[in-house]
N, C-alpha and C positions, 0 to 999 in steps of 0.2 A: 658287834659286827657279825653278819651272817656270811658263812663261807660254804660253798658247794665244791666238793672235791670228787672228781670222777674216780672210777675204780683203778685207773692207772696210777693216780696219785696215792690212793690207799694202799696199793701194792708196792709202791716204790721202796719202802723200808726193807723189803725182802729181795730186792735186786742186788746183783753183784756190784759192790762198791769200789772196785778197783779204779774206776775213772773218777777224777776229782769232781766232775759235774754231777755225777750220780750221788756221790757222798754229800755234796751241797744240797741236792734236792731231798735226800733222805733227812738231813738235818732240818730243812725247812718244813717238811711234812711232820716230823716229830714235834717241832715247836708249835705248829698250828694245832695238832692234836692235843698237845699239853695245854694250850690256851683254851681249847674247847672243853677239855676235862675240868678246868678250873672256872669255867663259865665266863671267861673273858671274851671269848668268841662263841658263836653258835654254829655248830656243824649241821648243815641242812642235808637231808637225804631224799631219796625218791624211789619210786617203783623201779626205775631203770637201774639204780644201784643194786637193789635186791635181785633183779633178773640177772645182772652181770656177775654178781657174787656167786650165784648158783651155778654159773658156767665155769668157774675156776676148777680145773680137773684135779689138782693136787689138794686132797682133803685137809692136810695139815695147814697148808698155806691159806686155804679158804677159811678155816676156823680162825686163824690169826688175823686175817683181814676183816672178817666179820666182827672180831673183838674190837678192832680199831673203829670200824663203822658204827659200833654200838654206842659210841660217844655222841652220835647224832641225836639231837633232842627235838628236832623239828622236821616235819615232812614237807617237802616242797611240792611241786606240781605233781598231782596224781591223776587228774582227770584223763589225760591222754599221754601215757608214758611213751608211746612210740613217737609222737610228735615232739615231745620234750627231748627225747634222745636225739632225734634228727636236728633239733635246734642246737643242742650242745655240741654235736659232732660238726655242724657247719659253722659254729662260732667259737671254736676252741680258743682262739686268740683273745677273747674277752675274759676268759677265766684266768685265775691266778697262775702265773708262770714263775718259776723259781730261778731262771737263769737270766 
């Protein structure tokens, strides 16, 4: 199974987990990454992910998120990163939701 997770998903493990919903989402993201690391799933990345990762101002957080993103083994749409980002942003409801 191929999975695309945007930067918000990749950053979720570093969010405040005081709320139950956030803890649940963190658990889901960690499980997906674990399955990608064991090759049960394939994490797909894109130029958009790279661009958004570069914009994370906290260097420690950026390095941690980049480490998670490094599990990705397949590059998705790269021809037109801007158009792809627009597609993702306008169709967020079709991507994996954890609640």
